[in-house]
TIVONU-258419 format. One record per residue (C-alpha): x, y, z; residue number from 1; residue in one letter; chain. Coordinates in Angstrom, 3 decimals, decimal comma, always signed. Each point is the difference from the previous one (the first is absolute). Last residue first. Example, Ala and Ser with C-alpha at 12.3 -4.5 7.8 and 13.67 -1.06 7.14 Angstrom:
<recs>
{rec {+13,670 -1,060 +7,140} 2 's' 'A'}
{rec {-1,370 -3,440 +0,660} 1 'a' 'A'}
</recs>
This chain:
<recs>
{rec {-33,963 +13,321 -20,347} 95 'k' 'A'}
{rec {-1,366 -1,771 +3,329} 94 'k' 'A'}
{rec {-0,295 -2,751 -2,152} 93 'k' 'A'}
{rec {+3,595 -0,525 -2,089} 92 's' 'A'}
{rec {+1,006 +0,544 +3,952} 91 'i' 'A'}
{rec {-1,825 -3,106 +0,861} 90 'r' 'A'}
{rec {+1,099 -2,281 -2,723} 89 'n' 'A'}
{rec {+3,720 +1,326 +0,483} 88 'q' 'A'}
{rec {-0,231 -1,037 +3,295} 87 'i' 'A'}
{rec {-1,658 -3,741 -0,367} 86 'd' 'A'}
{rec {+2,591 +0,155 -3,125} 85 'a' 'A'}
{rec {+2,946 +1,046 +2,152} 84 'n' 'A'}
{rec {-1,457 -3,196 +2,635} 83 'r' 'A'}
{rec {+0,074 -2,798 -2,355} 82 'l' 'A'}
{rec {+3,081 +1,024 -0,677} 81 'd' 'A'}
{rec {+1,512 -0,219 +3,549} 80 'a' 'A'}
{rec {-2,184 -3,357 +0,226} 79 'l' 'A'}
{rec {+2,339 -1,710 -2,940} 78 'c' 'A'}
{rec {+3,465 +1,905 +0,895} 77 'w' 'A'}
{rec {-1,200 -1,810 +3,509} 76 'm' 'A'}
{rec {-0,407 -3,681 -0,895} 75 'i' 'A'}
{rec {+2,745 +0,045 -2,357} 74 'f' 'A'}
{rec {+2,174 +1,562 +2,093} 73 'd' 'A'}
{rec {-1,167 -3,193 +3,148} 72 'a' 'A'}
{rec {+0,156 -2,317 -2,897} 71 'q' 'A'}
{rec {+4,099 +0,639 -0,769} 70 'v' 'A'}
{rec {+0,050 +1,276 +4,231} 69 'p' 'A'}
{rec {-1,285 -4,647 +1,051} 68 'e' 'A'}
{rec {-3,382 +0,620 +1,585} 67 'h' 'A'}
{rec {-0,462 +0,337 +3,631} 66 'f' 'A'}
{rec {-0,605 +3,404 +0,441} 65 'r' 'A'}
{rec {-1,645 +0,557 -3,416} 64 'i' 'A'}
{rec {-3,854 +0,719 +1,136} 63 'l' 'A'}
{rec {+1,369 +1,127 +3,701} 62 'h' 'A'}
{rec {+2,017 +2,765 -1,324} 61 't' 'A'}
{rec {-2,800 +2,070 -2,393} 60 't' 'A'}
{rec {-0,712 +2,605 +2,313} 59 'q' 'A'}
{rec {+3,819 +1,673 +0,649} 58 'd' 'A'}
{rec {-0,660 -0,076 -3,513} 57 'f' 'A'}
{rec {-3,061 +2,598 +0,753} 56 'w' 'A'}
{rec {+2,218 +1,718 +2,502} 55 'k' 'A'}
{rec {+2,861 +0,469 -2,372} 54 'a' 'A'}
{rec {-2,557 +1,676 -2,890} 53 'c' 'A'}
{rec {-1,569 +2,277 +2,732} 52 'q' 'A'}
{rec {+3,664 +0,956 +0,961} 51 'e' 'A'}
{rec {+0,984 +0,366 -3,699} 50 'a' 'A'}
{rec {-3,340 +1,918 -0,393} 49 'a' 'A'}
{rec {+0,569 +2,632 +2,369} 48 's' 'A'}
{rec {+3,943 +0,100 -0,238} 47 't' 'A'}
{rec {-0,680 +1,349 -4,041} 46 'n' 'A'}
{rec {+3,283 -0,031 -1,523} 45 'f' 'A'}
{rec {+0,731 +3,763 -2,349} 44 'r' 'A'}
{rec {-1,815 +1,932 +3,312} 43 'e' 'A'}
{rec {+0,062 +3,570 -0,282} 42 'k' 'A'}
{rec {+0,786 +2,057 +2,816} 41 'g' 'A'}
{rec {+2,218 +2,044 -1,629} 40 'n' 'A'}
{rec {+2,288 +0,841 +3,050} 39 'a' 'A'}
{rec {+0,915 -3,879 -0,391} 38 'p' 'A'}
{rec {+1,545 -0,170 -2,933} 37 'g' 'A'}
{rec {-1,752 +1,347 -3,724} 36 'g' 'A'}
{rec {-1,226 -3,514 -0,405} 35 's' 'A'}
{rec {+0,148 -1,406 +3,527} 34 't' 'A'}
{rec {+0,816 -4,042 +0,806} 33 'l' 'A'}
{rec {+3,010 +0,119 -1,608} 32 'e' 'A'}
{rec {+0,877 +2,746 +2,205} 31 'k' 'A'}
{rec {-0,478 -1,928 +3,149} 30 'f' 'A'}
{rec {+0,390 +2,392 +3,028} 29 'k' 'A'}
{rec {-3,996 +0,929 -0,928} 28 'a' 'A'}
{rec {-0,899 -3,677 +0,825} 27 'p' 'A'}
{rec {+1,158 +0,049 +3,663} 26 'd' 'A'}
{rec {+1,194 -3,597 +1,445} 25 'c' 'A'}
{rec {+3,572 -0,098 +0,635} 24 'h' 'A'}
{rec {+0,878 +3,063 +1,834} 23 'e' 'A'}
{rec {-3,994 +1,067 +1,571} 22 'a' 'A'}
{rec {-0,357 -3,885 +0,251} 21 'c' 'A'}
{rec {+3,170 -0,919 +2,242} 20 'f' 'A'}
{rec {-0,481 +3,498 +2,444} 19 'd' 'A'}
{rec {-2,970 -1,637 +1,472} 18 'd' 'A'}
{rec {-3,690 +2,515 -1,615} 17 'r' 'A'}
{rec {-1,140 -2,579 -2,618} 16 'h' 'A'}
{rec {-3,952 +1,739 -0,080} 15 'm' 'A'}
{rec {+0,558 +2,547 -2,422} 14 'r' 'A'}
{rec {+1,471 -2,605 -2,703} 13 'f' 'A'}
{rec {-2,963 -1,987 -0,005} 12 'h' 'A'}
{rec {-1,643 +2,516 -2,559} 11 'f' 'A'}
{rec {+3,157 +0,604 -1,799} 10 'r' 'A'}
{rec {+0,894 -3,526 -0,929} 9 'd' 'A'}
{rec {+2,422 -1,514 +2,060} 8 'v' 'A'}
{rec {+3,257 -1,082 -1,432} 7 'v' 'A'}
{rec {+2,176 -2,861 +1,329} 6 'f' 'A'}
{rec {+2,699 +0,037 -2,132} 5 't' 'A'}
{rec {+1,882 -3,670 -1,226} 4 'v' 'A'}
{rec {+3,912 +0,325 -0,229} 3 't' 'A'}
{rec {+1,089 -1,370 +3,254} 2 'k' 'A'}
{rec {-3,181 -2,413 +0,045} 1 'y' 'A'}
</recs>
């Protein structure tokens, strides 16, 4: 984990008050996540959507727990594809 960065989405970051989080988890400190720099405040990467996706993946782990890695990958790709199609369908219905 020496090269992994754990960034908290900007809405939840306000609740992370300890020094470690302030130093290492603030999304505004990562220029890769914002366009025009942190002062601009425009996100290039939607951390809230990423957190929602991670939560969804978390809820599916019981489906793949006992599968071999190749089978688990296949199942997750299929589920992600179905989820993305569902999201696109809901978005197109709103328009």
